[in-house]
MIZA-588499 format. One record per residue: residue in one letter; residue number from 1; x negated, y, z of N, C-alpha, C in turn. Coordinates in Angstrom, 1 decimal. Example, Ala and Ser with C-alpha at 12.3 -4.5 7.8 and 13.67 -1.06 7.14 Angstrom:
  kefi  torvex     nxx     nyy     nzz    caxx    cayy    cazz     cxx     cyy     czz
     A       1   -13.2    -5.7     7.8   -12.3    -4.5     7.8   -13.2    -3.3     7.8
     S       2   -12.8    -2.2     7.1   -13.7    -1.1     7.1   -12.9     0.0     7.9
# end
This chain:
  kefi  torvex     nxx     nyy     nzz    caxx    cayy    cazz     cxx     cyy     czz
     M       1    -0.8    -1.2     0.0     0.0     0.0     0.0    -0.9     1.2     0.0
     I       2    -0.5     2.2    -0.8    -1.2     3.5    -0.9    -0.6     4.5     0.0
     I       3    -1.5     5.1     0.9    -1.1     6.2     1.8    -1.3     7.5     1.1
     V       4    -0.2     8.2     0.9    -0.2     9.5     0.1     0.1    10.7     1.1
     G       5    -0.9    11.6     1.1    -0.6    12.8     1.9     0.0    13.8     1.0
     L       6     1.1    14.4     1.5     1.9    15.4     0.7     1.8    16.7     1.5
     T       7     1.3    17.8     0.9     1.1    19.0     1.6     1.3    20.2     0.6
     G       8     1.4    21.4     1.2     1.6    22.6     0.4     1.8    23.8     1.4
     S       9     1.3    24.9     1.0     1.5    26.1     1.8     2.9    26.5     2.0
     I      10     3.2    27.3     3.0     4.6    27.7     3.3     5.2    28.3     2.0
     G      11     6.5    27.9     1.8     7.3    28.5     0.6     7.0    27.8    -0.7
     M      12     6.2    26.8    -0.7     5.8    26.2    -2.0     6.8    25.1    -2.5
     G      13     7.7    24.7    -1.6     8.7    23.7    -2.0     8.3    22.3    -1.6
     K      14     7.5    22.2    -0.6     7.0    20.8    -0.1     8.2    20.0     0.4
     S      15     9.1    20.6     1.2    10.2    19.8     1.8    11.1    19.3     0.8
     T      16    11.4    20.1    -0.2    12.2    19.6    -1.3    11.5    18.5    -2.1
     T      17    10.2    18.7    -2.3     9.5    17.6    -3.0     9.5    16.3    -2.2
     A      18     9.4    16.4    -0.9     9.4    15.2    -0.1    10.7    14.5    -0.3
     E      19    11.8    15.2    -0.4    13.1    14.6    -0.7    13.2    14.0    -2.0
     L      20    12.5    14.5    -3.0    12.4    13.9    -4.3    11.7    12.6    -4.3
     F      21    10.6    12.5    -3.5     9.9    11.2    -3.4    10.8    10.2    -2.7
     S      22    11.6    10.6    -1.7    12.5     9.7    -1.1    13.6     9.2    -2.1
     E      23    14.1    10.2    -2.9    15.1     9.8    -3.9    14.5     8.8    -4.9
     A      24    13.2     8.9    -5.1    12.5     8.0    -6.1    12.2     6.6    -5.5
     G      25    12.6     6.5    -4.2    12.4     5.1    -3.6    11.2     4.9    -2.7
     L      26    10.4     6.0    -2.4     9.3     5.8    -1.6     9.6     6.2    -0.1
     P      27     9.1     5.5     0.9     9.4     6.0     2.3     8.6     7.2     2.5
     V      28     9.2     8.2     3.2     8.6     9.5     3.5     8.7     9.7     5.0
     H      29     7.5    10.1     5.6     7.4    10.5     7.0     7.2    12.0     7.1
     S      30     8.1    12.7     7.7     8.0    14.2     7.9     7.3    14.5     9.2
     A      31     6.2    15.1     9.2     5.5    15.5    10.5     6.4    16.5    11.2
     D      32     6.9    17.4    10.4     7.8    18.5    11.0     9.0    17.9    11.7
     A      33     9.6    16.9    11.1    10.8    16.3    11.7    10.4    15.5    13.0
     A      34     9.2    14.9    12.9     8.7    14.2    14.1     8.5    15.2    15.3
     V      35     8.0    16.4    14.9     7.7    17.4    15.9     9.1    17.9    16.5
     H      36    10.1    18.1    15.7    11.4    18.5    16.2    11.9    17.5    17.2
     R      37    11.8    16.2    16.8    12.3    15.2    17.8    11.5    15.2    19.1
     L      38    10.2    15.4    19.0     9.4    15.4    20.2     9.6    16.6    21.0
     Y      39    10.0    17.7    20.4    10.3    19.0    21.1    11.6    18.8    21.9
     A      40    12.4    17.9    21.5    13.6    17.6    22.3    13.5    16.4    23.1
     G      41    12.3    15.8    23.2    12.1    14.6    23.9    10.7    14.6    24.7
     A      42     9.8    13.6    24.3     8.6    13.3    25.0     7.7    14.5    25.2
     A      43     7.6    15.4    24.3     6.7    16.5    24.4     7.1    17.7    25.3
     A      44     8.5    17.8    25.4     9.0    19.0    26.1     8.4    19.2    27.5
     P      45     8.4    18.2    28.4     7.8    18.4    29.7     6.4    18.9    29.7
     Q      46     5.6    18.3    28.8     4.2    18.6    28.7     4.0    20.1    28.2
     I      47     4.9    20.5    27.3     4.8    21.8    26.7     5.2    22.8    27.8
     E      48     6.3    22.5    28.5     6.7    23.4    29.6     5.6    23.6    30.6
     A      49     4.9    22.5    30.9     3.9    22.6    31.9     2.7    23.5    31.5
     A      50     2.4    23.4    30.2     1.3    24.2    29.6     1.7    25.6    29.2
     F      51     3.0    25.8    28.9     3.5    27.1    28.4     4.9    27.4    29.2
     P      52     4.8    27.8    30.4     6.1    28.0    31.2     7.0    28.9    30.5
     G      53     8.3    28.5    30.6     9.4    29.4    30.0     9.7    29.1    28.6
     T      54     9.1    28.1    28.0     9.3    27.8    26.6    10.3    26.7    26.3
     V      55    10.7    26.0    27.4    11.7    24.9    27.3    13.0    25.3    27.9
     I      56    14.1    25.2    27.1    15.4    25.6    27.6    16.3    24.4    27.5
     D      57    16.9    24.0    28.6    17.8    22.8    28.7    17.1    21.6    28.1
     G      58    15.8    21.4    28.4    15.1    20.2    28.0    14.6    20.2    26.6
     V      59    14.8    21.3    25.9    14.3    21.4    24.4    13.4    22.6    24.3
     V      60    12.3    22.4    23.6    11.4    23.5    23.3    12.0    24.5    22.5
     D      61    12.0    25.8    22.9    12.4    26.9    22.1    11.3    27.4    21.2
     R      62    11.4    27.1    19.9    10.3    27.3    19.0     9.9    28.8    18.9
     D      63    10.9    29.7    19.0    10.6    31.1    19.0     9.8    31.5    20.2
     R      64    10.2    31.1    21.3     9.4    31.5    22.6     8.0    30.9    22.5
     L      65     7.9    29.6    22.1     6.6    29.0    22.0     5.7    29.7    20.9
     G      66     6.4    30.0    19.8     5.6    30.7    18.7     5.0    32.0    19.2
     R      67     5.8    32.7    20.0     5.3    34.0    20.5     4.0    33.9    21.3
     Q      68     3.9    32.7    22.0     2.7    32.5    22.8     1.5    32.0    22.0
     V      69     1.8    31.2    21.0     0.6    30.5    20.3     0.2    31.1    18.9
     L      70     1.1    31.9    18.3     0.8    32.4    17.0    -0.4    33.4    17.0
     V      71    -0.5    34.1    18.1    -1.5    35.2    18.2    -2.7    34.8    19.1
     D      72    -2.7    33.5    19.6    -3.7    33.1    20.6    -4.2    31.7    20.1
     R      73    -5.4    31.8    19.6    -6.1    30.6    19.0    -6.2    29.5    20.1
     E      74    -6.6    29.9    21.3    -6.9    28.9    22.4    -5.5    28.2    22.8
     A      75    -4.5    29.1    22.8    -3.2    28.5    23.2    -2.7    27.5    22.1
     L      76    -2.9    27.9    20.8    -2.6    27.0    19.8    -3.3    25.6    19.9
     K      77    -4.6    25.7    20.3    -5.4    24.5    20.4    -4.8    23.6    21.6
     R      78    -4.4    24.3    22.6    -3.8    23.5    23.8    -2.5    22.8    23.3
     L      79    -1.7    23.5    22.5    -0.4    23.0    22.0    -0.7    21.8    21.1
     E      80    -1.7    21.9    20.2    -2.0    20.8    19.3    -2.5    19.6    20.0
     A      81    -3.3    19.8    21.1    -3.8    18.7    21.9    -2.7    17.9    22.5
     I      82    -1.5    18.6    22.8    -0.3    17.8    23.3     0.4    17.1    22.2
     V      83     0.7    17.9    21.1     1.6    17.4    20.0     0.9    16.4    19.1
     H      84    -0.3    16.7    18.6    -0.9    15.8    17.6    -1.0    14.4    17.9
     P      85    -1.4    14.0    19.1    -1.5    12.6    19.4    -0.1    11.9    19.4
     L      86     0.9    12.6    19.9     2.3    12.1    19.9     2.8    11.9    18.4
     V      87     2.6    12.9    17.6     3.0    12.7    16.2     2.2    11.6    15.5
     G      88     0.9    11.4    15.9     0.1    10.4    15.3     0.7     9.0    15.6
     E      89     1.2     8.8    16.8     1.8     7.5    17.2     3.0     7.2    16.4
     V      90     3.9     8.3    16.1     5.1     8.1    15.3     4.7     7.8    13.9
     E      91     3.7     8.5    13.4     3.2     8.2    12.0     2.7     6.8    11.8
     L      92     1.9     6.3    12.8     1.3     5.0    12.7     2.5     3.9    12.7
     A      93     3.5     4.1    13.5     4.6     3.2    13.5     5.3     3.2    12.1
     F      94     5.5     4.4    11.5     6.1     4.5    10.2     5.3     3.8     9.1
     V      95     3.9     3.9     9.1     3.1     3.3     8.1     3.2     1.8     8.3
     E      96     3.2     1.3     9.5     3.3    -0.2     9.7     4.6    -0.7     9.2
     E      97     5.7     0.1     9.4     7.0    -0.4     9.0     7.1    -0.4     7.5
     A      98     6.5     0.7     6.8     6.5     0.7     5.4     5.7    -0.4     4.7
     R      99     4.6    -0.7     5.4     3.8    -1.8     4.8     4.5    -3.1     5.0
     A     100     5.1    -3.4     6.1     5.9    -4.6     6.4     7.0    -4.7     5.4
     A     101     7.6    -3.6     5.0     8.7    -3.6     4.0     8.3    -3.8     2.6
     G     102     6.9    -3.8     2.4     6.4    -4.1     1.0     6.4    -2.8     0.1
     A     103     6.5    -1.6     0.7     6.5    -0.4    -0.1     5.1    -0.3    -0.9
     P     104     5.2     0.1    -2.1     3.9     0.3    -2.9     3.1     1.5    -2.4
     A     105     3.8     2.5    -1.9     3.2     3.7    -1.4     4.0     4.3    -0.3
     A     106     3.4     5.0     0.6     4.1     5.7     1.7     3.7     7.1     1.7
     I     107     4.6     8.0     1.8     4.4     9.5     1.8     4.3    10.1     3.2
     L     108     3.2    10.7     3.5     3.0    11.4     4.8     3.2    12.9     4.5
     D     109     4.3    13.5     4.8     4.6    14.9     4.5     4.1    15.7     5.7
     I     110     2.9    16.3     5.5     2.2    17.0     6.6     1.8    18.4     6.1
     P     111     2.5    19.4     6.7     2.2    20.8     6.3     0.7    21.2     6.4
     L     112     0.1    20.8     7.6    -1.3    21.2     7.9    -2.2    19.9     7.6
     L     113    -2.0    19.3     6.5    -2.8    18.1     6.2    -4.3    18.3     6.3
     F     114    -4.8    19.3     5.6    -6.2    19.6     5.5    -6.7    20.3     6.8
     E     115    -5.9    21.1     7.4    -6.2    21.9     8.6    -6.4    21.0     9.8
     T     116    -5.7    19.9     9.8    -5.8    18.9    11.0    -6.7    17.7    10.7
     G     117    -7.2    17.6     9.5    -8.1    16.5     9.1    -7.3    15.2     8.8
     A     118    -5.9    15.4     8.6    -5.1    14.2     8.3    -5.4    13.7     6.9
     D     119    -6.0    14.5     6.1    -6.3    14.0     4.7    -7.2    12.8     4.8
     R     120    -8.0    12.7     5.8    -8.9    11.5     5.9    -8.2    10.2     6.1
     R     121    -6.9    10.2     6.5    -6.1     9.0     6.7    -5.4     8.6     5.4
     C     122    -5.6     9.4     4.3    -4.8     9.2     3.1    -5.7     8.7     1.9
     D     123    -5.1     7.9     1.1    -5.8     7.4    -0.1    -5.7     8.4    -1.3
     R     124    -4.5     9.1    -1.3    -4.3    10.1    -2.4    -3.7    11.3    -1.8
     I     125    -3.9    12.5    -2.4    -3.3    13.7    -1.9    -2.5    14.3    -3.0
     V     126    -1.2    14.7    -2.7    -0.3    15.4    -3.6    -0.2    16.8    -3.0
     V     127    -0.5    17.9    -3.8    -0.3    19.2    -3.3     0.8    19.9    -4.1
     V     128     1.7    20.5    -3.4     2.9    21.2    -4.0     2.5    22.7    -4.0
     S     129     2.7    23.3    -5.2     2.3    24.7    -5.3     3.3    25.4    -6.2
     A     130     3.2    26.7    -6.2     4.1    27.6    -7.0     3.3    28.9    -7.2
     P     131     3.7    29.7    -8.2     3.1    31.0    -8.3     3.3    31.9    -7.1
     E     132     2.3    32.8    -6.8     2.3    33.5    -5.6     3.6    34.4    -5.4
     D     133     4.1    34.9    -6.5     5.3    35.8    -6.4     6.5    34.9    -6.0
     V     134     6.6    33.7    -6.5     7.7    32.8    -6.2     7.6    32.4    -4.7
     Q     135     6.4    32.1    -4.2     6.2    31.7    -2.8     6.6    32.9    -1.9
     R     136     6.2    34.1    -2.2     6.5    35.3    -1.4     8.1    35.5    -1.3
     R     137     8.7    35.4    -2.5    10.2    35.6    -2.6    10.9    34.5    -1.7
     R     138    10.5    33.3    -1.8    11.1    32.2    -1.0    10.9    32.4     0.5
     V     139     9.7    32.8     0.9     9.4    32.9     2.3    10.1    34.1     2.9
     L     140    10.1    35.2     2.3    10.6    36.4     2.8    12.2    36.4     2.8
     A     141    12.8    35.4     2.1    14.2    35.2     2.2    14.7    34.4     3.4
     R     142    13.7    33.9     4.1    14.1    33.0     5.3    14.5    33.9     6.4
     P     143    15.5    33.5     7.2    15.9    34.2     8.4    14.8    34.5     9.4
     G     144    14.7    35.7     9.8    13.7    36.0    10.9    12.3    36.2    10.4
     M     145    12.1    36.1     9.0    10.7    36.2     8.5    10.4    37.6     8.2
     S     146     9.1    38.0     8.4     8.7    39.3     8.1     7.3    39.2     7.4
     E     147     6.9    40.3     6.8     5.6    40.4     6.1     4.5    40.0     7.1
     E     148     4.6    40.5     8.3     3.5    40.2     9.3     3.5    38.8     9.7
     K     149     4.7    38.2     9.9     4.7    36.8    10.3     4.2    35.9     9.2
     F     150     4.6    36.3     7.9     4.2    35.5     6.7     2.6    35.6     6.7
     R     151     2.1    36.8     6.9     0.6    36.9     6.9    -0.1    36.1     8.0
     Q     152     0.5    36.0     9.2    -0.1    35.2    10.3    -0.1    33.8     9.9
     I     153     1.0    33.3     9.3     1.1    31.9     8.9     0.1    31.5     7.9
     L     154     0.0    32.4     6.9    -1.0    32.1     5.8    -2.4    32.1     6.3
     E     155    -2.7    32.9     7.3    -4.1    33.0     7.8    -4.5    31.6     8.5
     K     156    -3.5    30.9     8.9    -3.8    29.6     9.6    -3.8    28.4     8.6
     Q     157    -3.5    28.7     7.4    -3.4    27.6     6.4    -4.6    27.7     5.4
     V     158    -5.0    26.5     5.0    -6.0    26.5     3.9    -5.4    27.2     2.7
     P     159    -6.2    28.1     2.0    -5.6    28.8     0.8    -5.1    27.8    -0.2
     D     160    -4.1    28.2    -0.9    -3.5    27.4    -2.0    -4.5    27.0    -3.0
     A     161    -5.4    27.8    -3.4    -6.4    27.5    -4.4    -7.3    26.3    -4.0
     E     162    -7.6    26.3    -2.7    -8.5    25.3    -2.2    -7.7    24.0    -2.1
     K     163    -6.4    24.0    -1.7    -5.6    22.8    -1.7    -5.5    22.2    -3.0
     R     164    -5.2    23.1    -4.0    -5.1    22.6    -5.4    -6.4    21.9    -5.9
     A     165    -7.5    22.5    -5.5    -8.8    21.9    -5.9    -9.1    20.5    -5.2
     R     166    -8.4    20.3    -4.1    -8.6    19.0    -3.4    -7.6    18.0    -3.7
     A     167    -6.6    18.3    -4.6    -5.5    17.4    -4.8    -5.9    16.3    -5.9
     D     168    -5.3    15.1    -5.6    -5.3    14.1    -6.7    -4.2    14.3    -7.7
     Y     169    -3.1    14.8    -7.2    -1.9    15.1    -8.0    -1.4    16.5    -7.6
     L     170    -0.9    17.3    -8.5    -0.4    18.6    -8.3     1.0    18.7    -8.8
     I     171     1.9    19.2    -8.0     3.3    19.4    -8.4     3.6    20.9    -8.4
     D     172     4.0    21.5    -9.5     4.3    22.9    -9.6     5.8    23.0    -9.5
     T     173     6.3    23.7    -8.4     7.7    23.8    -8.2     8.3    25.1    -8.7
     G     174     7.4    25.9    -9.3     7.8    27.2    -9.8     8.7    27.1   -11.1
     T     175     8.8    26.0   -11.7     9.5    25.8   -12.9    10.9    25.1   -12.7
     G     176    11.3    25.0   -11.5    12.6    24.5   -11.2    12.7    23.1   -10.7
     L     177    13.9    22.7   -10.2    14.0    21.4    -9.5    13.9    20.2   -10.5
     D     178    14.5    20.4   -11.7    14.5    19.3   -12.6    13.1    19.0   -13.1
     D     179    12.3    20.0   -13.3    10.9    19.8   -13.7    10.1    19.1   -12.5
     A     180    10.4    19.6   -11.3     9.7    19.0   -10.1    10.0    17.5   -10.0
     R     181    11.3    17.2   -10.2    11.8    15.8   -10.2    11.0    15.0   -11.2
     R     182    10.8    15.5   -12.4    10.1    14.8   -13.5     8.7    14.6   -13.1
     Q     183     8.0    15.6   -12.5     6.6    15.4   -12.0     6.5    14.4   -10.9
     V     184     7.5    14.4   -10.0     7.4    13.4    -8.9     7.6    12.0    -9.5
     G     185     8.5    11.8   -10.5     8.7    10.5   -11.1     7.5    10.0   -11.8
     A     186     6.7    10.9   -12.4     5.5    10.5   -13.1     4.5    10.0   -12.1
     I     187     4.4    10.7   -10.9     3.4    10.3    -9.9     3.8     9.0    -9.3
     V     188     5.1     8.8    -9.0     5.6     7.5    -8.4     5.2     6.4    -9.4
     R     189     5.4     6.5   -10.7     5.1     5.5   -11.6     3.6     5.1   -11.6
     M     190     2.8     6.2   -11.5     1.3     6.0   -11.4     0.9     5.3   -10.1
     L     191     1.5     5.6    -9.0     1.2     5.0    -7.7     1.6     3.5    -7.7
     K     192     2.8     3.3    -8.3     3.3     1.9    -8.3     2.3     1.0    -9.2
     A     193     1.9     1.6   -10.3     1.0     0.9   -11.2    -0.4     0.6   -10.5
     E     194    -0.8     1.6    -9.7    -2.1     1.5    -9.0    -2.0     0.5    -7.9
     D     195    -0.9     0.4    -7.2    -0.7    -0.5    -6.1    -0.6    -2.0    -6.7
     V     196     0.0    -2.2    -7.8     0.1    -3.5    -8.5    -1.2    -4.0    -8.9
     S     197    -2.1    -3.0    -9.4    -3.4    -3.4    -9.9    -4.4    -3.5    -8.8
     G     198    -4.0    -3.2    -7.6    -4.9    -3.3    -6.4    -5.9    -2.2    -6.4
     G     199    -5.7    -1.1    -7.1    -6.7     0.0    -7.2    -6.8     0.8    -6.0
# end
């Protein structure tokens, strides 16, 4: 089974692309979804202990937590030390389940794939990208987003150009959903062929 890392900067269409891989029949693990579940479960007490006042009714309030960690590199490192091992356990269980089910490939949807070194666990890398003006329009249309918040997020992400240079496969979402679906289908066919050949 081929482990595929799927990543892309904010607003590039990665989440939609992950759904397209799922539609095409490959199992997809979303690191973001795992974090959401952990914020309402196992991670919440540890996060409240490290960042008092960020958990409301047993669930991490992402806005309150974000205000503490977005501008403080050391705080962000403390948060990652809590969350990353827990997400890693969930991911490992997903990979084992996909392998047992005989999947030709499994998709790890990880926004900070390169930033966290998760690319080292992957056999292939898919990067989702779009023109800068498309990215900006998408991001600034999100509720609660501002130019300043967008800038802070980008500063913590590997630049799009570097991601593209490190990709085995590139998906351009700037040309619409149908074209993205076509690109995903082509990649799935290549992955299945590679898995069958034992490559």
